[in-house]
C-alpha positions in Angstrom: -28.0 -9.8 -5.4 -25.2 -12.1 -6.6 -26.4 -12.1 -10.3 -26.6 -8.3 -10.1 -23.0 -8.1 -8.8 -21.7 -10.5 -11.4 -23.5 -8.5 -14.1 -21.8 -5.3 -12.9 -18.4 -7.0 -12.8 -18.9 -8.3 -16.4 -20.0 -4.9 -17.6 -17.0 -3.2 -16.0 -14.6 -5.8 -17.5 -16.2 -5.3 -20.9 -15.8 -1.5 -20.6 -12.1 -1.9 -19.6 -11.4 -4.0 -22.6 -13.2 -1.7 -25.0 -11.3 1.3 -23.7 -8.0 -0.5 -23.8 -8.6 -1.5 -27.4 -9.6 2.1 -28.3 -6.4 3.5 -26.7 -4.4 0.9 -28.5 -5.9 1.8 -31.9 -5.4 5.5 -31.2 -1.8 4.9 -30.1 -1.0 2.9 -33.2 -2.2 5.8 -35.5 -0.6 8.6 -33.5 2.6 6.6 -33.0 3.0 5.8 -36.7 2.4 9.4 -37.7 4.9 10.7 -35.2 7.5 8.1 -36.4 7.1 9.1 -40.0 7.5 12.8 -39.0 10.6 12.4 -36.9 12.2 9.9 -39.2 12.2 12.5 -42.0 12.6 9.8 -44.7 15.7 8.3 -43.1 16.6 4.6 -42.8 17.2 4.0 -39.1 19.0 1.2 -37.2 16.9 -0.7 -34.6 19.0 0.2 -31.5 21.4 3.0 -30.4 21.3 6.6 -29.6 19.8 7.9 -32.8 17.7 4.9 -33.8 14.2 3.6 -34.4 14.3 2.0 -30.9 15.1 5.3 -29.2 12.2 7.0 -31.1 9.9 4.2 -30.4 10.8 4.3 -26.7 9.9 8.0 -26.4 6.7 7.7 -28.4 5.4 4.5 -26.9 6.3 5.5 -23.4 4.5 8.9 -23.7 1.4 7.4 -25.3 1.2 4.6 -22.7 1.3 7.2 -20.0 -1.6 9.0 -21.6 -3.5 5.7 -21.8 -2.9 5.0 -18.2 -4.0 8.4 -17.0 -7.1 8.4 -19.3 -8.2 4.9 -18.1 -7.8 6.0 -14.5 -9.7 9.3 -14.9 -12.6 8.3 -17.2 -15.9 7.4 -15.6 -15.9 3.8 -14.6 -12.1 3.7 -14.6 -9.5 3.2 -11.9 -10.6 6.3 -9.9 -14.1 5.1 -9.8 -13.4 1.7 -8.1 -15.6 1.3 -5.0 -12.5 0.2 -3.0 -10.9 3.6 -3.7 -13.7 5.7 -2.5 -11.4 6.9 0.3 -9.3 8.7 -2.3 -12.0 11.3 -2.8 -11.2 12.6 0.8 -7.6 13.1 -0.2 -6.8 16.8 -1.1 -7.0 17.5 -4.8 -3.4 18.7 -5.0 -2.2 15.4 -3.6 -4.4 13.4 -6.0 -3.0 15.3 -8.9 0.6 14.7 -7.8 -0.1 11.0 -7.3 -1.6 10.7 -10.8 1.4 12.5 -12.3 3.8 10.2 -10.4 2.0 7.0 -11.6 1.8 8.3 -15.1 5.5 9.2 -15.3 6.4 5.8 -13.8 4.3 4.0 -16.4 5.8 6.0 -19.2 9.4 5.6 -18.0 9.1 1.9 -17.5 7.6 1.3 -21.0 10.2 3.6 -22.5 13.0 1.5 -21.0 11.3 -1.8 -22.0 11.1 -0.6 -25.7 14.8 0.5 -25.6 15.9 -2.8 -24.2 13.9 -4.8 -26.8 15.3 -2.7 -29.6 18.9 -3.1 -28.3 18.4 -6.9 -28.2 17.0 -7.0 -31.7 19.9 -4.8 -32.9 22.3 -7.3 -31.6 20.6 -10.1 -33.6 20.0 -8.1 -36.8 23.4 -6.4 -37.0 23.6 -3.8 -39.7 19.9 -3.7 -40.4 18.3 -0.4 -41.1 14.5 0.0 -41.3 12.8 2.1 -44.0 10.5 5.0 -42.8 7.2 3.2 -43.5 8.3 -0.1 -41.9 9.7 1.8 -39.0 6.4 3.7 -38.5 4.5 0.4 -38.4 6.9 -1.0 -35.8 6.6 2.1 -33.7 2.8 2.1 -34.0 2.8 -1.6 -32.9 4.9 -0.9 -29.9 2.8 2.1 -28.9 -0.4 0.2 -29.3 0.7 -2.8 -27.3 1.9 -0.8 -24.4 -1.1 1.6 -24.5 -3.3 -1.4 -24.2 -1.5 -2.8 -21.2 -1.2 0.6 -19.6 -5.0 1.3 -20.0 -5.8 -2.0 -18.3 -3.4 -1.1 -15.4 -5.0 2.4 -15.1 -8.5 0.9 -14.8 -7.5 -1.3 -11.9 -5.1 0.4 -9.5 -4.2 -1.3 -6.2 -1.5 -1.2 -3.7 0.1 -4.3 -5.1 0.1 -2.9 -8.7 1.7 0.3 -7.4 4.4 -1.6 -5.5 5.2 -3.7 -8.5 5.4 -0.5 -10.7 7.8 1.2 -8.2 10.1 -1.8 -8.2 10.0 -2.3 -11.9 10.9 1.4 -12.6 13.8 1.3 -10.2 15.1 -2.1 -11.4 14.9 -1.3 -15.2 16.3 2.2 -14.7 19.3 0.9 -12.7 19.9 -1.9 -15.3 19.7 0.6 -18.2 22.2 2.9 -16.4 24.6 0.0 -15.6 24.6 -1.3 -19.2 25.0 2.2 -20.8 27.5 3.6 -18.3 30.7 4.9 -19.8 32.5 4.3 -16.5 33.3 0.6 -16.5 34.6 0.7 -12.9 31.5 2.3 -11.3 30.8 -0.9 -9.3 34.1 -0.5 -7.5 32.6 2.5 -5.7 28.8 2.3 -5.2 25.5 2.4 -7.1 25.3 6.2 -6.7 28.3 6.5 -9.0 25.8 5.7 -11.8 24.0 9.0 -11.0 27.3 10.9 -11.2 27.8 9.8 -14.8 27.3 12.6 -17.4 24.8 12.1 -20.2 21.7 10.0 -20.4 23.0 7.2 -18.1 23.1 9.5 -15.1 19.8 11.0 -15.9 18.1 7.6 -16.2 19.4 6.4 -12.8 18.5 9.6 -11.0 15.1 9.9 -12.6 14.3 6.3 -11.7 15.1 7.1 -8.1 13.0 10.3 -8.1 10.0 8.7 -9.8 10.2 5.6 -7.6 10.3 7.8 -4.5 7.2 9.6 -5.5 5.4 6.4 -6.4 6.2 5.1 -2.9 4.5 8.3 -1.5 1.4 7.3 -3.5 1.6 3.8 -2.1 1.6 5.2 1.5 -2.0 6.2 1.3 -3.0 2.6 0.2 -1.0 1.1 3.0 -2.6 3.4 5.6 -6.1 2.8 4.3 -5.5 -1.0 4.4 -4.5 -0.9 8.0 -7.3 1.5 9.0 -9.9 -0.9 7.4 -8.3 -3.9 9.0 -8.4 -2.4 12.4 -12.0 -1.5 12.0 -12.8 -5.1 10.9 -11.2 -6.3 14.1 -13.4 -4.0 16.3 -10.6 -1.5 17.1 -10.5 2.3 16.6 -7.7 3.0 14.2 -6.7 6.2 15.9 -3.5 7.6 14.5 -1.7 4.4 13.8 -2.5 4.2 10.1 -1.5 7.9 9.7 1.8 7.2 11.4 2.5 4.3 9.1 1.5 6.2 6.1 3.6 9.1 7.2 6.7 6.9 7.6 6.1 5.5 4.1 5.9 9.0 2.7 9.1 9.9 4.4 10.9 6.9 2.9 9.7 7.8 -0.5 10.8 11.4 -0.2 14.2 10.3 1.0 14.5 8.1 -2.1 13.5 11.0 -4.3 16.1 13.2 -2.6 18.8 10.7 -3.3 17.9 11.1 -7.0 17.5 14.9 -6.9 20.9 15.4 -5.2 23.5 13.0 -6.7 26.6 12.0 -4.7 28.8 14.4 -6.8 26.6 17.4 -6.0 26.3 16.9 -2.2 27.8 13.9 -0.4 26.1 14.9 2.9 22.6 15.3 1.6 22.9 12.2 -0.7 24.2 9.8 1.9 22.0 11.3 4.6 18.9 10.7 2.5 20.0 7.1 1.6 20.7 6.4 5.3 17.4 7.9 6.3 15.6 5.4 4.1 17.1 2.5 6.1 16.5 4.1 9.5 12.9 4.9 8.6 12.3 1.4 7.4 13.5 0.1 10.8 11.2 2.5 12.6 8.3 1.5 10.3 8.9 -2.2 10.9 9.1 -1.8 14.6 6.0 0.4 14.8 3.9 -2.0 12.6 5.0 -5.1 14.5 4.5 -3.4 17.9 1.2 -1.5 17.4 -0.8 -3.3 14.7 -2.5 -6.4 16.2 -3.2 -9.7 14.5 -0.6 -9.3 11.8 0.1 -12.6 9.8 2.9 -14.6 11.5 4.5 -15.1 8.1 4.8 -11.3 7.7 6.3 -10.9 11.1 8.8 -13.6 10.5 9.7 -12.3 7.1 10.1 -8.7 8.4 12.4 -10.0 11.1 14.5 -11.9 8.6 14.8 -8.8 6.3 15.9 -6.6 9.2 18.5 -9.2 10.3 19.6 -9.6 6.7 20.2 -5.9 6.2 22.2 -5.8 9.5 24.3 -8.8 8.3 24.8 -7.2 4.9 26.2 -4.0 6.5 28.5 -6.0 8.8 29.8 -8.0 5.8 30.8 -4.6 4.3 32.1 -2.9 7.5 33.9 -4.2 9.5 34.4 -7.6 7.9 35.2 -6.3 4.4 33.8 -9.3 2.5 32.6 -7.0 -0.3 32.5 -3.3 -1.1 29.7 -0.8 -0.7 28.1 -1.8 -4.0 27.6 -5.3 -2.8 26.0 -4.2 0.5 23.6 -1.8 -1.4 22.6 -4.6 -3.8 21.8 -7.1 -1.0 20.0 -4.4 1.1 18.0 -3.1 -1.8 17.0 -6.6 -2.8 15.8 -7.5 0.7 13.9 -4.2 1.0 12.0 -4.5 -2.2 11.2 -8.1 -1.7 9.8 -7.1 1.7 7.8 -4.3 0.0 6.0 -6.6 -2.3 5.2 -9.1 0.5 4.2 -6.3 3.0 1.8 -4.6 0.6 0.1 -7.8 -0.3 -0.2 -8.7 3.4 -1.5 -5.2 4.2 -4.3 -5.7 1.5 -5.2 -9.0 3.0 -5.2 -7.5 6.5 -7.6 -4.7 5.3 -10.0 -7.3 3.9 -10.7 -8.4 7.5 -9.8 -11.3 9.8 -10.4 -14.9 8.9 -13.5 -16.5 10.5 -12.6 -18.3 13.7 -13.8 -21.9 14.1 -17.0 -22.3 16.1 -16.1 -22.8 19.8 -19.5 -23.6 21.2 -20.3 -27.3 20.8 -24.0 -26.5 20.8 -23.5 -24.3 17.7 -21.3 -26.8 15.9 -24.3 -28.9 14.8 -25.7 -25.9 13.0 -22.8 -25.7 10.7 -21.6 -29.2 10.4 -23.5 -32.1 8.8 -24.6 -34.9 11.2 -22.4 -37.9 11.4 -23.8 -41.2 10.2 
């Protein structure tokens, strides 16, 4: 049995590598052709608004999204993982929305990565302009590299990888908006001021919130399934507990998406209400999980408690103490929440794998599993 399992794993690994390489080659060819077409014979700088880096970001981001979706959907890909058999019971419409969210998140993250790398190189090679053929090769290389990585990610989707993707998109989107903002004093108000900025800066920040929110709704199903499996392993009927936790996760994600859909300048009430709702729902989620899910790791319980206390302290440092402004409070609270998200999802996956074996309590049975003393 074990050699058979190892053979299947080796075959799956080989298939993933072959497909990733195929996607990379195709992305190089398509990316280079598109770069030649859009360059139109011009010499372009590496970074900036109308630059090779901007073009490469769009092309590489789009092609990496296609590679992710393709690797996930193809036979033997991410959707065919035995551990994700429960996904087939999810309504088709929800599965399509989930795939779109993950694909857009992958594309946006890679787009921002390429833009950042191009901007850094532009700072180093000041005044450099790349010819059309050389630019096409660079764009093709960027597209191939990111398509390869995205294909491997699409072939092995897990709760941990989705959580990492959500955090990466929000972090890079926020950083890109901060660096590119024309309002140098935005931080004197709050992070939402970035979304009020006109132009691409505001769109990046709001789109990062929207996509991250929908990715969290995808993650909700993985969290609920992990707890349902963990409860069964422990001889308990899951009941509605996993559904409640998954529903709270979905609500948190929708609140985050609403924050991006409705910027502060459009509707202060809806924007702030959605942002506040995320924090309240997190508190409810933490309380429900700690109260109704048995046998949670003590480290997770302690860390969750620390995060909740940390958020309360960060709010008090803003109001009424006045140590920093709203931006400082948002930065601390967001950092704590997303650090907790990574730890929590990994703990949920471990919980779903089943409880650790307890030591043998019966002395008469101990001799059966321990070597005799000499």
